[in-house]
C-alpha positions in Angstrom: 108.3 107.3 79.6 105.8 106.6 82.4 104.6 109.5 84.5 103.1 108.7 87.9 99.5 109.7 88.6 100.3 110.0 92.3 103.6 110.1 94.2 104.4 110.4 97.9 107.8 110.4 99.6 108.7 110.0 103.3 111.8 110.1 105.4 112.4 108.2 108.6 113.7 110.9 111.0 115.7 108.5 113.2 117.8 106.8 110.4 117.3 108.9 107.2 115.7 106.0 105.3 113.5 107.1 102.4 110.3 105.6 101.1 108.8 106.5 97.7 105.3 105.4 96.7 104.0 105.8 93.2 100.7 105.1 91.5 100.8 104.6 87.8 97.2 104.0 86.6 96.1 100.8 88.4 99.5 99.8 89.8 101.2 100.9 93.0 105.0 100.7 93.3 106.8 101.3 96.6 110.6 101.5 97.2 112.5 101.8 100.5 116.0 103.2 100.4 118.7 103.5 103.1 121.4 106.2 103.0 124.0 103.5 103.7 123.1 101.2 100.8 123.4 101.6 97.0 120.5 99.2 96.3 116.9 99.6 97.5 116.2 98.0 100.9 112.9 96.7 99.5 110.6 97.0 96.5 106.9 96.2 96.3 104.6 96.2 93.3 100.8 95.9 94.0 98.4 95.0 91.2 94.7 94.2 91.7 92.7 91.3 90.3 89.5 93.1 89.5 87.4 92.9 86.3 87.6 96.5 85.0 90.3 99.2 84.8 88.2 101.6 86.8 87.9 99.1 89.7 91.6 98.4 89.6 92.5 102.1 89.5 90.1 102.8 92.5 91.8 100.0 94.4 95.2 101.4 93.6 94.2 104.9 94.8 92.9 103.3 98.1 96.2 101.4 98.5 98.4 104.5 98.1 96.3 106.3 100.6 96.5 103.4 103.0 100.3 103.2 102.6 100.6 107.0 103.3 98.5 106.7 106.4 100.6 103.8 107.7 103.8 105.8 107.1 102.4 108.9 109.0 101.2 106.7 111.9 104.6 105.0 112.1 106.3 108.4 112.5 107.7 109.0 109.0 107.9 112.6 107.8 106.3 113.6 104.5 108.8 115.2 102.0 108.6 116.6 98.5 108.5 113.8 95.9 
């Protein structure tokens, strides 16, 4: 079983949509969920074409931070993941 190294969850106050962002090593996975739908509204997987694992992991950490900042600036509320 995979265990995320980082996980962040947000809720959109106006519609109740949820966003879950995970970092597993050097990969970032994001999913967007609507309370009205049974399937995710969207899924994104980010990988990084860099030569070493340390560089890819660093890029993944920067990407999850960037996604969190964008959510906060867009008005999403941070919730417990």
